[in-house]
N, C-alpha and C positions, 0 to 999 in steps of 0.2 A: 371797267372793272375786270380784274383778272380772276378767273374762276379756276379752281384746282380740284382735282379728285386724287386721293391717295389710296392705293390699294396694294396688297402684297404682290410682289413680283411674280411668284411662281404660277400665276394665273393671268389670263387676259380678261379684263373687265368686259362683261356683257350686259347690255341693256335689255330690259323686258318691260312689257306694259300689261297692266291689269285691266282687262276689258270685260264685257258682258258675256262670259262663258263662250268663247269661240270654240268651234268644233275641233276636237283633238286631231282629226284626220286632215285638217285643212293644210294645203300647201301655202307657205308664207312667202309673200313678196314684200321686200323692204325698199322703201323710197326714202332717201335722205336728201332734203332740199331738191326734190323732184328728180333725182337720179336713182336708178335701181341698182342694188348691190347684191352680189352673191359672195358667200364666204364659207369657210370651213372653221369650226363646225357650222352647219346650216342653222338658220333661225329655228327655234323649237318652242313648243308649248309645254309649260309645267304649271299645273294648278291654275290654268286659264291666264297665264302670263307668257308673253313672248320674249324670248331671250336671243340676243344677237351679239357678235363678237366685239370686243374692245376696239380693235383696230378699225373696224368698219365705222363705228360711231365716232370715235375720237377724231379720225382723219376727216370723216364726212362733215363734222361740225367745225373743223379747222383747229383742233387742239394739238399740242405738242406733247410728246411722251419722253420721260427720262427714267433711267434705272439706277437705283442706289444699291450697290452690291452689299455694303455693310449692313444696312437695315432691311434689306430684302423688300424694298417698296418700289412701287411705280408711282411717279408723280405726273399728273396730267394737268397741263397749264395752257391757257390761251395764248401766251406770248413766249413760252419757253423759259420764263422766270420761275424756277421750281422752288418750292419750299417743302422740305421733308419733315414729317413728324418724328420725334426721337423716341420711339417706343418699339424696338425690334421684337420684344417679347409679347406683343399683342396676341391674346389667345384666340380671337375671332377676326374674321375679315372685317375691316373697318373702311369706311368711305368718308372722306372729308371734302366739303365744298366750301371754298373761301375760309378755310381754317376751322370750320365747325363740323363736328361729327354728325353724320346723318343717322337718325334713329330708325333702324329697320325693325319692324315688328312682324309677327306672323300674319297680321292682317294686311300689311303692305307687301309682304314677301321678303324673304331673307336670303342673303348671299350664300352661295354654296360652291363647291369645287366640282369642275367637270374635267375628266381626263382628256388629253394628256397634260392639262395645266391651264385652265381658264377659270376666272372668277365670274360667276353668274349672279346678277343682281336685278331687282325689279326696276324697270325703266321709269315707270310713272313716279316712283318715289324720288328720283333725282332729276327728272326732266325739267321741272320748274326751276331748279337751281341753275340749270344750264340755259334757261331761256328758250327751250325748244317745245313746240307743240306736237303732241303725239295723238294720232287717231288710228283706230282699227275698224276694218269692215271686211268680214268674210275673207280672211287670208291676206289682206293688204294692210300693211303697217306703214304709216307715213310719219316721218320726223321732219318738222319744218322749222327752220330758223334762218333769219336774215344775216347779212354779213356782220352786223353789229351785235348779234346775239339777241335782238328783240324778237318778240313773237310776231309771226307773219299773219296778218288778217286775211279775211276771205277775199278781199278785193285786190290783194297783192298779186303780182304776176310772177310766173316761174322764172328762175334764173336761167341764163344760157348754160351750155354744157360746162360742167365743172370737173377739173382734174384734181384728185386728191394729192396733197403734198406727201413727200417721202419722209418717213421718220425711222428711228432706230427699231431694230427687230428683237429687242430683249423681252418679248411678250411670253415666251414659252419657258418651261423649266428646263428643257433639254435643248441646248444650243444647236445640236445637230438636226433637230426636227425641222422640216420645211416650214417656211413662213406661211401663214394662212393665205389662201387664194381669195382675192376679192377684186372686183372691177365693176365699172358701170356696164350696162348692157352693151354688147358689141355694136359698133357703128355699122357693120355690114348687115344688111337685111337679107332675109331668105329670098331665093330666086322664085318669083311667082309668075307662072305662065298665065297671061291674060286671054289666051286663045280659048274660046268656048265658055269663058266666064261671063255669062249674061244674066239678066234678070229672069229669064225663062229657064235657065239651066242651073243656076246657083241656088242651093237649098237654104232655107232659113236655119234649119238645124244642122250643126256641124261645127268643126273647129275653125278658129280664126286662121287666115292665111298670112297675115301680116304680123311683124314683130312690134313690140312696144316701142323700140327705137324708131322704126319707120313711122308709126302713128304719131309719136311725139315730135319728130321733125316736121311732119305735115302740119300738125296743129300749131307749132311755133311759127311756121311760115305763114299760115293762113291768119293767125292772130295779128301778125304785123301788117298783112295786107288789109285786114278789116279795120285796123286802127288808122291806117293811112286813108282808107276810103271814107271813114266817118269824119276824119279831119277835113277832107276835101268838101264833103257835103254839109258840114256843119252839124251833123247828128252826134248824139252821145255814144261813145264807145263803151261797150261792156266787156271787161276782161273775160277770157275763157275760164270755165271752172277749173280749179286746180286739180291736177292728176286725173282729168276726165278720161284720158286714154287708158290709164292703168285701171281705173274703176271698171270700164267696160270689159277690158280683156281679162280681168281677174274674177269678176262676178259672173260673166256669161257662161263659163263652163258648168256652173251649177245647173243650168237649164239646157245645156247642150246647144246654145245659140252661138252663132258666129258673131263674136263681140266686135270685130273690126267693121263688119257691115252694119251692125246695130249702131255703132258710133256714126257711120256715114248717114244713117237714117236720122239720128239726132241732129246732125248738122243740117240736113234738109229741113227738118221740122222747125228748127230754131233760127234758121237763117244765119248759120255760123255763130250761134249763141248771142245774136243781137236782138232776137225776137222782133218786136215792133207791131205785132198783131194783137192777140188776146192775152196770151200767157206772159207773165212778167218774170225776169231773171231770178228774182228772189224766191220764186216758187220751186226751183230745182225740178221743174217739170220739163223733161227733154223730148217728149214726144206728143205733147198736146193732149194728155190724158184728161178726159172730162171737158175739154174745150169744144163745145158743140154749137158755137155760134150765139150763145146767150149766157148771161151771168147766172151764177148760182142763186137759186131762190130758197125761201124758207121751206118749201115743199121738198126740195132736194136735200136739205139738211135733215128734215124729219125722216126721210127714207134711210139715212145713215145711222139712226139711233141703234138699230139692231145689227149693224155691221160688225164683222169680226176683225176689222182692221183697227190697229192701235191708233187712236186719234192723236196721240202725241207724236206719231211718226208720219202720218198721212191724214190730211183733212181737207174738207171743203170749207170755203169762207163765203158768207153771204155777200153778194154783189161782185164776186171775183170769178173770172173765167177759169174753170178747170181745177184740178187737184194741186195741193201744195205739199211739199215733202220737207222733212226736218233737215236733211243733209243732202248734198249731191249724191252720196252713195245710195241713199234710200231712193232718190229719184231715178238713178240708173237702174236699180233693181226693179222698180215698178215698171219701167219701160221694158226691161227684159222679160218680166212676167207677162206683160201684154203681148209681146211677140210670141212667147211660148203658148199663150192661149190661142193664137191664130194657127200656130204650127202643129199643135198637139191637142187632142181632146182629153188627155190624161189630167189627173189632178196635179197640183204643184209637187215637185220632188220633195221627198221626205226631209223634214227639218227646216224647210223654207217658210218664212213668215209672209203672209199675204199683205201686199201694199197696193195692188192694182184693184181699184174700186170698180172696174168694169171687166173683171176677169171672166165672168160667166156671161158671155154675149152670144149672139146668134151665129157668129162665124167661127166657133170653136173648131179647131182642127181642119179648117178649110183652106189654109194657105201652106202649100208645100215649098214653093219657090217664091222669090221676092216679087216676081210679077203678079203672083196671086193676091198681093195686097192692093193691086189696082182695083178701084171701085169698091173695096171692102174697108181697108184702113183709111184710105183717102177717097173721097167722093167728089167729082166723078173719077178722079185719080188716074187720068190718062197718062201713061208712061211714068207713073209714080215709082214703081220698082226699078225701071230703067234708069231714072235719074240717080237713085241711090247706088246701084251697082255699077252701071256703065259710065257714069260721070264722076260722082264723088269718090266711090271706093276705088275705081281705076286710077284716079289721080293720086289718091293716097298710096296705092301700091307702087307708084313710080318713085316714091321717095326712098 
């Protein structure tokens, strides 16, 4: 099925998503089919909706763009087979999907003009028509669609590196204006010195040293290796969680945690996301939270009655090991909160919702460097921090 969007030319269509009140000051990272994009104008929040440029979305989802000078309209089509509506005097910005006008209401968000000439529209109102799944979590927006335009399920695996096609540049009102700048994350990773980076010297609190591109290359390589290994051994292969690297790197700064090393810890805890011990993949529990060698009892559940944790986002289940989380993003944040509880005795940063059911434990603020987790996070935990930093993280840094 050919899908078309028709909008007035003198603007560039921007997608946005209506989510649960994201913070206005959040920096927005956009992933389209698992590739990160940067563009001008940058993604922005308006009334709790995320807006991004036409060219980023249309090319990212494989659409073609044509400009009709007479009617001052842009036609966006999956195959380049354009159909233009004949109403050049249209008083408001109109969007057509498969020939049907999309009804934008104040509750859905309404299109508006952004200088120097872009059309801004609410993404969630049109994403279903495009067959794309949109998710938001703390500054990370993902737009996921497979090659045929079908929704991508949780068990689907990320695509390999994708190069956007080239299309016409009639997106702006002023032909002399430079075209928007957009590109996937650069393939070159920052130069990271491994000298002195050990579990006894690297702090838990701090900025990530590795780029998202490095992390994603490492994860893609390891996922292939794990798939081959499980095939040889006859075991079941579990695909890596989608966008797991981006989740760690985008959420960790809220807590001042090194997101790349936290990801290395998740890899150690889950056995490269294959699990096999107590916690199950569907629990989205990446650090074994609450997995203490026995299954959850009714007494455990009774203790949670007065918990401040939202039971729709994080919960214990009778007869199951450890906590379960609604989404991978919530599971990542619970992990980062638990790391924060070891590295700092302070309360959660302002505006953060508690997901860690063991946040107030006896080791609050007692782990400054990763080696301090030895015997605390993991018992007996010999060389636990060294495995995370000096083996897994160092290998990741080499990509």
